[in-house]
C-alpha beads as a LAMMPS data file, in Angstrom:
LAMMPS data file: protein, C-alpha beads

94 atoms
93 bonds

1 atom types
1 bond types

-500.0 500.0 xlo xhi
-500.0 500.0 ylo yhi
-500.0 500.0 zlo zhi

Masses

1 110.0

Atoms # bond

1 1 1 146.881 -323.413 -31.003
2 1 1 147.279 -322.359 -34.732
3 1 1 146.535 -318.864 -35.775
4 1 1 145.480 -318.245 -39.527
5 1 1 148.256 -316.805 -42.326
6 1 1 147.978 -313.477 -43.368
7 1 1 147.252 -312.714 -46.597
8 1 1 150.378 -312.655 -48.177
9 1 1 151.635 -315.709 -46.403
10 1 1 148.381 -317.444 -48.112
11 1 1 149.042 -316.271 -51.526
12 1 1 150.695 -318.558 -54.293
13 1 1 153.724 -315.882 -55.865
14 1 1 153.759 -318.590 -58.599
15 1 1 150.177 -318.912 -59.422
16 1 1 149.674 -315.289 -59.096
17 1 1 152.380 -314.765 -61.912
18 1 1 150.810 -317.295 -64.026
19 1 1 147.131 -315.922 -64.096
20 1 1 148.827 -312.370 -64.302
21 1 1 151.165 -313.357 -66.980
22 1 1 154.173 -311.517 -66.133
23 1 1 156.177 -310.971 -62.852
24 1 1 157.540 -310.054 -60.911
25 1 1 158.471 -313.512 -59.581
26 1 1 161.644 -314.619 -58.074
27 1 1 163.706 -317.202 -56.495
28 1 1 165.389 -316.463 -53.183
29 1 1 168.641 -318.698 -52.074
30 1 1 169.527 -318.912 -48.530
31 1 1 171.903 -316.197 -48.448
32 1 1 169.208 -313.787 -49.582
33 1 1 170.139 -313.797 -53.534
34 1 1 167.123 -313.229 -55.669
35 1 1 166.857 -314.882 -59.283
36 1 1 164.402 -313.545 -61.538
37 1 1 162.332 -315.690 -63.039
38 1 1 160.885 -315.014 -66.976
39 1 1 157.239 -315.418 -66.549
40 1 1 156.733 -313.268 -69.759
41 1 1 158.395 -315.998 -71.469
42 1 1 156.749 -318.552 -70.275
43 1 1 153.145 -317.542 -70.451
44 1 1 154.096 -317.169 -74.709
45 1 1 154.444 -319.383 -77.191
46 1 1 158.070 -321.528 -77.933
47 1 1 160.279 -319.320 -79.197
48 1 1 163.168 -320.427 -81.943
49 1 1 165.649 -321.237 -79.304
50 1 1 162.924 -323.423 -77.597
51 1 1 161.951 -325.336 -81.042
52 1 1 165.957 -325.815 -81.125
53 1 1 165.707 -327.948 -78.130
54 1 1 162.487 -329.652 -79.245
55 1 1 164.465 -331.219 -82.621
56 1 1 166.718 -333.215 -80.068
57 1 1 163.033 -334.782 -78.412
58 1 1 163.139 -338.560 -79.525
59 1 1 159.737 -340.756 -78.274
60 1 1 157.435 -339.805 -76.149
61 1 1 158.359 -337.096 -73.752
62 1 1 157.292 -335.995 -70.028
63 1 1 157.532 -332.491 -68.904
64 1 1 157.824 -332.187 -65.110
65 1 1 157.045 -329.055 -64.071
66 1 1 155.771 -327.585 -67.211
67 1 1 154.124 -324.629 -66.845
68 1 1 151.894 -322.621 -68.331
69 1 1 153.010 -325.974 -71.144
70 1 1 154.447 -323.644 -74.256
71 1 1 156.706 -326.797 -74.646
72 1 1 154.205 -329.314 -74.352
73 1 1 152.146 -327.561 -76.906
74 1 1 154.718 -327.149 -79.418
75 1 1 155.243 -330.500 -79.562
76 1 1 152.024 -331.797 -79.698
77 1 1 151.369 -329.313 -82.020
78 1 1 154.588 -331.396 -84.222
79 1 1 152.092 -334.663 -83.798
80 1 1 154.685 -336.118 -80.752
81 1 1 153.043 -338.182 -78.451
82 1 1 153.581 -335.779 -75.061
83 1 1 152.560 -334.820 -71.156
84 1 1 153.183 -332.494 -69.269
85 1 1 152.257 -331.832 -65.982
86 1 1 152.997 -329.239 -63.046
87 1 1 151.769 -328.575 -59.082
88 1 1 149.748 -325.247 -59.567
89 1 1 146.402 -325.545 -60.952
90 1 1 147.273 -322.251 -62.661
91 1 1 149.812 -323.820 -64.919
92 1 1 147.544 -323.991 -68.004
93 1 1 148.023 -322.627 -71.841
94 1 1 145.865 -320.195 -72.906

Bonds

1 1 1 2
2 1 2 3
3 1 3 4
4 1 4 5
5 1 5 6
6 1 6 7
7 1 7 8
8 1 8 9
9 1 9 10
10 1 10 11
11 1 11 12
12 1 12 13
13 1 13 14
14 1 14 15
15 1 15 16
16 1 16 17
17 1 17 18
18 1 18 19
19 1 19 20
20 1 20 21
21 1 21 22
22 1 22 23
23 1 23 24
24 1 24 25
25 1 25 26
26 1 26 27
27 1 27 28
28 1 28 29
29 1 29 30
30 1 30 31
31 1 31 32
32 1 32 33
33 1 33 34
34 1 34 35
35 1 35 36
36 1 36 37
37 1 37 38
38 1 38 39
39 1 39 40
40 1 40 41
41 1 41 42
42 1 42 43
43 1 43 44
44 1 44 45
45 1 45 46
46 1 46 47
47 1 47 48
48 1 48 49
49 1 49 50
50 1 50 51
51 1 51 52
52 1 52 53
53 1 53 54
54 1 54 55
55 1 55 56
56 1 56 57
57 1 57 58
58 1 58 59
59 1 59 60
60 1 60 61
61 1 61 62
62 1 62 63
63 1 63 64
64 1 64 65
65 1 65 66
66 1 66 67
67 1 67 68
68 1 68 69
69 1 69 70
70 1 70 71
71 1 71 72
72 1 72 73
73 1 73 74
74 1 74 75
75 1 75 76
76 1 76 77
77 1 77 78
78 1 78 79
79 1 79 80
80 1 80 81
81 1 81 82
82 1 82 83
83 1 83 84
84 1 84 85
85 1 85 86
86 1 86 87
87 1 87 88
88 1 88 89
89 1 89 90
90 1 90 91
91 1 91 92
92 1 92 93
93 1 93 94
């Protein structure tokens, strides 16, 4: 017999953070160390550092795990052929 998950166990913290456009959101290592994730940066437009990296892209681009798609949007705005995919249905650029 299985028991239904509690509300906190059924929640998707990644989707919740993306919907809110902010954290907190962390990755937890097996030893308990927490890595904070910069959700606010993911949910904004590409910044100068991102654009510097995108300048180096050649040909068609596939962004796997694109999150909200800010890098996909920036490349598309430059006229590049680009496809972004993410496991979360919440991952969409506003």
